[in-house]
C-alpha positions in Angstrom: 29.7 -21.1 -14.3 27.5 -20.0 -11.5 26.2 -16.4 -11.6 27.2 -13.9 -8.9 23.6 -13.9 -7.7 23.6 -17.7 -7.4 26.7 -17.6 -5.3 25.0 -15.1 -3.0 21.9 -17.3 -2.7 24.1 -20.3 -1.7 25.9 -18.1 0.8 22.6 -16.9 2.3 21.2 -20.4 2.4 24.3 -21.6 4.2 23.8 -18.9 6.8 20.3 -20.2 7.4 21.5 -23.7 8.0 23.8 -22.4 10.9 21.8 -20.9 13.8 23.3 -17.7 15.2 25.3 -18.1 18.3 23.0 -15.9 20.5 19.8 -16.7 18.7 17.0 -18.8 20.3 14.2 -20.2 18.2 11.2 -18.0 17.7 8.4 -18.8 20.2 4.9 -17.8 19.2 2.9 -16.5 22.2 -0.6 -17.2 20.9 -2.4 -15.7 23.9 -0.6 -12.4 23.6 -1.0 -12.3 19.9 -4.8 -12.9 20.1 -5.0 -10.2 22.8 -3.2 -7.6 20.6 -5.4 -8.3 17.5 -8.7 -8.5 19.4 -7.9 -5.2 21.2 -6.8 -3.3 18.1 -9.7 -4.6 16.1 -12.3 -4.0 18.7 -15.2 -1.6 18.3 -13.7 0.6 21.0 -10.9 1.4 18.6 -13.4 2.5 16.0 -11.6 1.1 13.0 -8.3 2.9 13.8 -9.1 5.8 11.6 -6.3 8.5 11.6 -7.1 11.7 13.5 -9.9 10.0 15.5 -10.5 8.6 18.9 -9.3 5.3 17.3 -5.9 6.8 16.6 -5.5 8.1 20.1 -6.2 4.7 21.6 -4.1 2.9 19.0 -1.0 5.1 19.4 -1.3 4.9 23.2 -1.5 1.1 23.0 1.5 0.8 20.8 3.6 3.3 22.7 2.8 1.4 25.9 3.6 -1.9 24.3 7.0 -0.7 22.9 8.0 0.5 26.4 6.9 -2.7 28.1 8.9 -4.7 25.5 12.0 -2.7 26.3 12.5 -0.9 23.1 14.0 2.6 23.0 12.2 5.5 21.4 12.5 5.3 17.6 12.5 9.0 17.0 15.1 10.6 19.2 13.5 10.8 22.7 10.0 9.9 21.4 8.2 6.8 20.2 6.1 9.1 18.0 6.8 10.8 14.8 4.4 13.7 14.1 2.9 13.4 10.7 1.2 16.8 9.7 -1.9 16.0 7.7 -5.1 17.3 6.4 -8.3 15.5 7.2 -10.8 16.1 4.4 -14.4 15.1 4.5 -16.4 15.6 1.3 -20.1 16.3 1.3 -21.6 13.1 0.2 -24.8 14.6 -1.2 -22.9 15.6 -4.4 -23.9 14.4 -7.8 -21.9 14.2 -11.1 -23.6 15.1 -14.3 -22.1 14.5 -17.7 -24.4 15.7 -20.5 -27.8 14.2 -19.5 -26.3 11.4 -17.5 -26.9 12.0 -13.8 -24.7 9.9 -11.5 -25.3 9.2 -7.8 -22.4 9.4 -5.4 -21.4 6.1 -4.0 -23.6 4.0 -6.2 -22.3 5.3 -9.6 -19.2 7.3 -8.8 -16.9 8.6 -6.1 -15.0 11.9 -5.9 -12.5 13.5 -3.5 -9.7 15.9 -3.5 -6.3 16.5 -1.8 -6.3 20.2 -2.5 -6.7 22.3 0.6 -9.7 24.3 -0.4 -13.4 24.2 0.8 -14.8 23.7 -2.7 -13.7 22.3 -6.0 -16.0 22.6 -8.9 -16.3 21.3 -12.5 -18.3 23.8 -14.5 -19.0 22.5 -18.0 -15.6 20.9 -18.0 -14.8 19.2 -21.3 -14.5 15.4 -21.0 -11.7 13.5 -22.8 -11.1 9.8 -22.9 -7.3 9.2 -22.7 -7.2 5.4 -22.6 -5.1 4.2 -19.8 -3.8 7.7 -18.9 -0.2 6.5 -19.3 2.9 8.4 -20.4 5.7 5.8 -20.3 8.7 6.6 -22.7 10.4 3.3 -21.8 7.4 1.4 -23.2 7.0 3.8 -26.1 3.5 4.7 -24.8 1.9 8.1 -24.4 -1.9 8.3 -24.1 -1.5 12.1 -23.8 0.3 12.6 -27.1 -1.1 15.5 -29.2 -4.0 16.3 -26.8 -4.3 19.3 -24.5 -6.3 18.3 -21.3 -5.5 21.5 -19.4 -8.5 22.3 -17.1 -10.4 19.3 -18.5 -12.0 16.1 -17.1 -10.3 12.9 -18.2 -11.7 9.4 -18.1 -9.1 6.6 -17.9 -9.0 2.9 -17.6 -7.8 1.0 -14.6 -4.6 -1.2 -14.7 -2.4 -1.1 -17.8 -2.3 -2.4 -21.4 -0.3 -5.5 -20.4 -3.2 -6.8 -18.4 -5.7 -6.0 -21.1 -3.8 -7.9 -23.8 -2.1 -10.6 -21.6 0.8 -10.1 -23.9 4.1 -10.5 -22.1 5.7 -8.1 -24.6 3.3 -5.3 -23.7 4.4 -3.5 -20.5 4.9 -6.6 -18.2 2.0 -8.6 -19.5 -0.3 -9.8 -16.7 1.8 -8.3 -14.0 0.7 -4.8 -13.2 3.3 -2.0 -13.4 3.1 1.2 -11.4 1.5 2.8 -14.5 -1.6 0.7 -13.7 -2.0 2.0 -10.2 -4.7 4.6 -9.5 -2.1 6.7 -7.7 -0.2 7.0 -10.9 -3.3 7.9 -12.9 -4.0 10.9 -10.7 -0.3 12.0 -10.6 0.1 11.9 -14.4 -3.2 13.7 -15.1 -2.1 16.4 -12.7 1.2 16.7 -14.6 -0.8 17.1 -17.8 -2.8 19.9 -16.3 -6.2 18.1 -16.1 -8.8 19.4 -13.6 -10.4 16.0 -12.8 -9.8 12.3 -13.4 -12.4 9.5 -13.3 -11.0 5.9 -13.4 -13.4 3.4 -14.8 -13.8 0.5 -12.4 -13.9 -3.1 -13.5 -13.4 -5.8 -11.0 -10.8 -8.0 -12.8 -8.3 -5.3 -13.7 -8.9 -3.4 -10.4 -8.6 -6.6 -8.3 -11.5 -5.7 -6.1 -15.2 -5.0 -6.4 -17.0 -1.6 -6.5 -17.9 -2.0 -2.8 -14.2 -1.5 -2.0 -14.0 1.6 -4.2 -17.1 3.0 -2.5 -15.9 2.2 1.1 -12.4 3.5 0.4 -13.5 6.9 -1.1 -16.8 8.0 0.5 -15.6 8.6 4.0 -13.0 10.9 5.5 -9.6 10.9 3.7 -6.2 12.2 4.6 -3.2 13.8 2.8 0.1 15.3 3.5 0.2 19.1 2.9 2.8 21.0 0.9 3.7 24.7 1.1 1.2 25.4 -1.7 -1.8 23.6 -0.2 -1.5 20.8 -2.7 -2.5 22.9 -5.6 -0.3 20.8 -7.9 -2.5 17.8 -7.1 -5.4 16.8 -9.3 -8.5 18.8 -8.4 -10.9 15.9 -8.4 -9.8 12.3 -7.8 -12.7 10.1 -8.9 -13.9 6.7 -10.0 -16.9 5.7 -12.1 -18.6 2.3 -12.2 -18.5 0.3 -15.4 -22.2 0.7 -16.1 -21.9 4.5 -15.6 -19.0 4.6 -18.1 -21.1 2.8 -20.6 -23.9 5.4 -20.2 -21.4 8.3 -20.5 -19.9 6.9 -23.8 -23.3 6.1 -25.1 -24.4 9.7 -24.5 -21.4 10.7 -26.7 -22.6 8.3 -29.4 -19.7 5.9 -28.7 -19.3 2.3 -27.4 -17.2 2.1 -24.3 -16.3 -1.6 -24.6 -15.1 -1.1 -28.2 -13.0 1.9 -27.3 -11.5 0.0 -24.3 -10.1 -2.6 -26.7 -8.6 0.1 -29.0 -7.0 1.8 -26.0 -4.9 -1.3 -25.3 -3.2 -1.0 -28.8 -0.1 1.0 -29.5 -0.8 4.4 -31.1 -4.1 4.9 -29.4 -5.2 8.6 -29.7 -7.2 10.4 -27.0 -10.8 11.0 -27.9 -12.7 14.2 -26.9 -16.2 13.0 -26.0 -17.8 16.4 -26.8 -19.6 16.3 -23.4 -19.3 18.5 -20.4 -19.0 17.5 -16.7 -20.5 19.3 -13.8 -19.8 18.6 -10.1 -19.6 20.6 -6.9 -17.3 19.0 -4.4 -17.6 20.6 -0.9 -15.1 19.8 1.8 -14.7 20.1 5.5 -11.0 20.4 6.2 -9.1 20.0 9.4 -5.4 20.4 9.6 -4.1 18.1 12.3 -1.3 15.8 13.3 -1.3 12.0 13.1 1.5 9.8 14.3 3.9 7.1 13.2 4.9 5.0 16.2 8.2 3.1 16.5 10.7 1.6 19.0 14.3 0.6 18.4 16.4 -2.2 19.6 19.9 -0.7 19.4 22.6 -2.8 17.7 25.7 -3.9 19.6 28.5 -3.2 17.1 26.8 -1.7 14.0 24.2 0.4 15.7 24.2 3.0 12.9 23.0 0.4 10.4 19.2 -0.1 10.8 16.9 -2.9 9.7 13.2 -1.9 9.8 10.3 -4.4 10.7 7.0 -2.8 10.0 3.2 -2.9 9.7 0.7 -0.1 9.2 -1.6 0.5 12.2 -4.5 2.3 10.5 -7.7 1.1 8.9 -10.7 3.0 7.5 -12.6 4.0 10.7 -16.3 4.2 10.2 -18.6 4.4 7.2 -22.4 4.5 6.4 -24.0 1.4 4.8 -27.7 1.4 4.2 -28.1 4.3 6.5 -26.3 2.7 9.4 -22.9 3.4 10.9 -20.5 0.4 10.3 -17.1 0.2 12.0 -14.4 -1.1 9.6 -12.2 -2.9 12.2 -9.6 -4.2 9.9 -8.7 -7.3 12.0 -6.7 -9.0 9.3 -5.9 -5.7 7.5 -3.8 -4.9 9.5 -4.3 -5.6 13.2 -2.9 -9.0 12.4 0.3 -7.5 11.1 0.8 -5.0 13.9 0.4 -7.9 16.4 3.0 -9.7 14.4 5.5 -6.8 14.7 5.0 -6.8 18.5 5.6 -10.5 18.6 8.9 -10.1 16.7 9.9 -7.2 18.9 9.4 -9.3 22.0 11.4 -12.1 20.6 14.5 -10.1 19.7 14.5 -8.1 23.0 14.5 -11.5 24.8 17.7 -12.7 23.2 20.8 -13.1 25.3 22.5 -10.3 23.5 21.5 -7.6 21.1 22.0 -8.1 17.4 24.9 -6.3 15.7 22.6 -4.0 13.7 19.8 -1.9 15.2 16.2 -3.1 14.5 13.5 -0.5 14.3 10.0 -1.9 14.9 7.6 0.5 13.3 3.9 1.1 12.8 2.8 3.9 10.5 -0.4 5.9 10.0 -2.6 6.4 7.0 -1.4 3.6 4.7 -5.0 3.0 3.5 -5.2 6.6 2.1 -2.1 6.3 0.0 1.0 5.3 2.2 0.9 8.8 3.8 2.7 7.8 7.1 5.3 5.8 5.1 5.8 8.6 2.7 6.5 11.1 5.5 8.9 8.6 7.2 10.7 8.0 3.9 11.2 11.7 3.3 12.0 12.4 7.0 13.7 9.3 8.3 15.3 9.3 11.8 18.6 8.4 10.2 19.7 8.9 6.5 18.3 6.3 4.1 21.9 5.1 3.4 21.8 3.7 6.9 18.6 1.7 6.3 19.6 -1.9 5.3 16.1 -3.0 4.3 12.4 -2.6 5.1 10.4 -5.7 5.9 6.6 -5.1 5.8 3.6 -7.2 7.0 0.3 -6.2 5.6 -2.2 -8.9 6.5 -1.3 -12.3 7.9 -2.5 -15.8 7.3 -4.7 -16.3 10.3 -5.7 -19.8 9.2 -3.6 -23.0 9.1 0.0 -23.1 7.9 0.7 -23.8 4.3 3.6 -25.3 2.4 4.6 -22.1 0.5 5.3 -18.4 1.0 4.3 -15.8 -1.5 6.9 -13.6 -3.3 5.8 -10.3 -4.6 7.8 -9.4 -7.6 10.6 -11.4 -9.1 14.2 -10.5 -9.8 13.6 -7.2 -7.9 16.2 -7.3 -5.1 18.6 -9.6 -3.4 16.2 -9.8 -0.4 14.5 -12.6 -2.5 17.5 -14.7 -1.7 16.8 -14.4 2.0 13.1 -15.3 1.4 14.2 -18.4 -0.7 16.6 -19.6 2.0 14.3 -19.0 4.9 11.5 -20.9 3.1 13.8 -23.8 2.2 14.9 -24.0 5.8 11.3 -24.5 6.8 10.6 -27.1 4.1 8.4 -24.6 2.2 8.5 -23.4 -1.4 8.4 -19.8 -2.6 5.4 -19.3 -4.8 5.2 -16.4 -7.3 2.4 -13.9 -6.6 -0.7 -15.6 -8.1 -2.3 -12.3 -8.9 0.5 -10.1 -10.2 -2.1 -8.0 -12.0 -3.2 -6.7 -8.6 0.0 -4.6 -8.3 0.6 -5.4 -4.6 4.2 -4.4 -5.0 3.0 -0.8 -5.1 0.1 -0.9 -2.6 1.8 -1.1 0.8 4.2 0.9 2.9 7.4 -0.7 1.7 6.8 1.1 -1.7 7.3 4.5 -0.2 10.7 3.4 1.1 11.6 1.8 -2.2 11.1 5.1 -3.8 13.9 6.4 -1.6 16.1 3.4 -2.6 15.6 1.1 0.4 14.9 -2.5 -0.7 12.0 -4.3 1.0 10.0 -7.5 1.3 6.2 -7.6 1.5 4.6 -10.4 3.6 0.9 -10.5 2.7 -1.7 -13.2 2.7 -4.9 -11.2 1.9 -7.2 -13.3 -0.2 -4.7 -16.1 -0.8 -5.5 -18.5 2.0 -9.1 -17.2 2.4 -10.7 -17.0 -1.0 -13.7 -15.3 0.6 -11.7 -12.5 2.0 -11.4 -10.0 -0.9 -15.1 -10.4 -1.9 -16.7 -10.2 1.5 -14.2 -8.9 4.1 -11.6 -6.6 2.5 -12.2 -3.0 3.6 -15.6 -4.1 4.8 -17.3 -4.5 8.2 -16.8 -8.3 8.1 -13.0 -8.0 8.7 -13.4 -8.7 12.4 -11.4 -10.7 14.9 -12.5 -14.3 15.1 -11.7 -16.5 18.2 -11.8 -19.5 15.9 -8.8 -18.5 13.9 -6.3 -21.3 13.8 -3.2 -19.0 13.6 -0.9 -21.8 12.4 -0.1 -19.5 9.4 0.8 -16.6 11.7 3.2 -18.8 13.7 4.8 -20.2 10.5 5.3 -16.8 8.9 6.6 -15.0 12.0 9.1 -17.8 12.4 10.3 -17.3 8.8 10.5 -13.5 9.2 12.4 -13.8 12.5 15.0 -16.0 10.7 15.4 -13.4 8.0 15.8 -10.6 10.6 18.3 -12.7 12.5 20.5 -13.0 9.4 20.2 -9.4 8.2 20.7 -8.0 11.7 24.0 -9.9 12.2 25.8 -9.8 8.9 27.4 -7.1 6.8 25.2 -7.6 3.8 23.5 -4.7 2.0 21.0 -6.4 -0.3 21.0 -4.8 -3.7 18.4 -4.0 -6.3 18.6 -6.4 -9.2 16.6 -4.9 -12.0 17.2 -1.5 -13.5 14.8 0.9 -11.9 14.3 4.3 -10.3 14.8 2.5 -7.0 18.2 1.2 -8.0 19.2 4.7 -9.2 18.1 6.2 -5.9 20.1 3.7 -3.9 23.1 4.5 -5.9 22.8 8.1 -4.8 23.3 6.8 -1.3 26.4 4.9 -2.3 24.8 1.5 -1.8 
């Protein structure tokens, strides 16, 4: 007997084989797409850093585009959603000392804070190694068991024990769980009362080189601000390089690589290093407002049911490399995705009649600093989350030639996978599982903030898959620039697939459900979905 989910897949596939009455095939406007990417990724836009001249230009460009396309304002009478943020710039002359090990900022470690205060200091702070820094009852794992880290500095490993062991029975094996993400490490350490966290970087489990850590953490950063000036957040959010970690453990008379192996075994107990950390983190703080930008195509008969098509507009602004200012233009990440959203918006507004459901075409701020714009939207949506059918998210497109597959991030997560399967099959493509599940991409883009509010989503991302050189030499680096020689066959192919999924979801009565038991599923149930 066929399962319920198999029946649903067959139904979805059948829908893809019958073109909608009012739908016309997606037409890729290459000239306009190139113009959008080239403009957004130009030096004039200064890397699209939030709260900068680059943001002003980007928001104005998007607002003008949404109006020209014919979309209505996505936030009441405005295309903009104000996102109150703090802009925090740390003094980069700082140094970290642990015992007699002196570490240089950028080269050996990075440190920042989200607390709203001009200075955070570590004064002879006790240092404790707490393995992976995970407290996960469902996996019978607690690295903080029987240790008090209140006010102390903890050193933790990146990723989770599943990746370290490659054992499918440990966490999720090679596939990263949220417990492996750096965001979780900081959140859990704060809950445990620690003053500082330093994550040991290694390229394989982190999924990127030290240069990405350095570029992402040694320039201006952003955060939402709560009523207590983020005092519940960890005081110092840091990374240390692998060689630096080896030096620190050696100073304690311990071998880092040996302890790393023991930390991946059940029953690991935290180890006080009997060393003290000292650091003075000075900050320039500016409270300011950034903006999410969105336009809506109102539905014809089910207008209170919204489908969201999204890409984040921000990148990393500017940084200093070898004493020179470098603009991090983020052409693939994510000007390519923003231009894709604009293409889809033009397509659906050009249809003979509006879809049944409303479609919100959105572009959010500050994804690169921790999904800040998405988090604010998810907690302050223009309509209740129970009215959001799903959230489709582009974060980096395949600007090369088309391929015979589409990547799926996560498996057995939600019924939206049925839509992806059917759309790919209609194109004669196969769905390929994420080849790097250890990278945790499910948790690293804006759809995750909506998932935390129960809204199921799909991630469309091609970073590093069709361009093996991308992660090593372009990702979050100055080389991520627009290139007129891009083929763009992959963009046309994927936008056609995405438009087909939107067409079906915007004109049926389906509410795709979460498949696996999770906090996402529980949250959706609270909305009665």
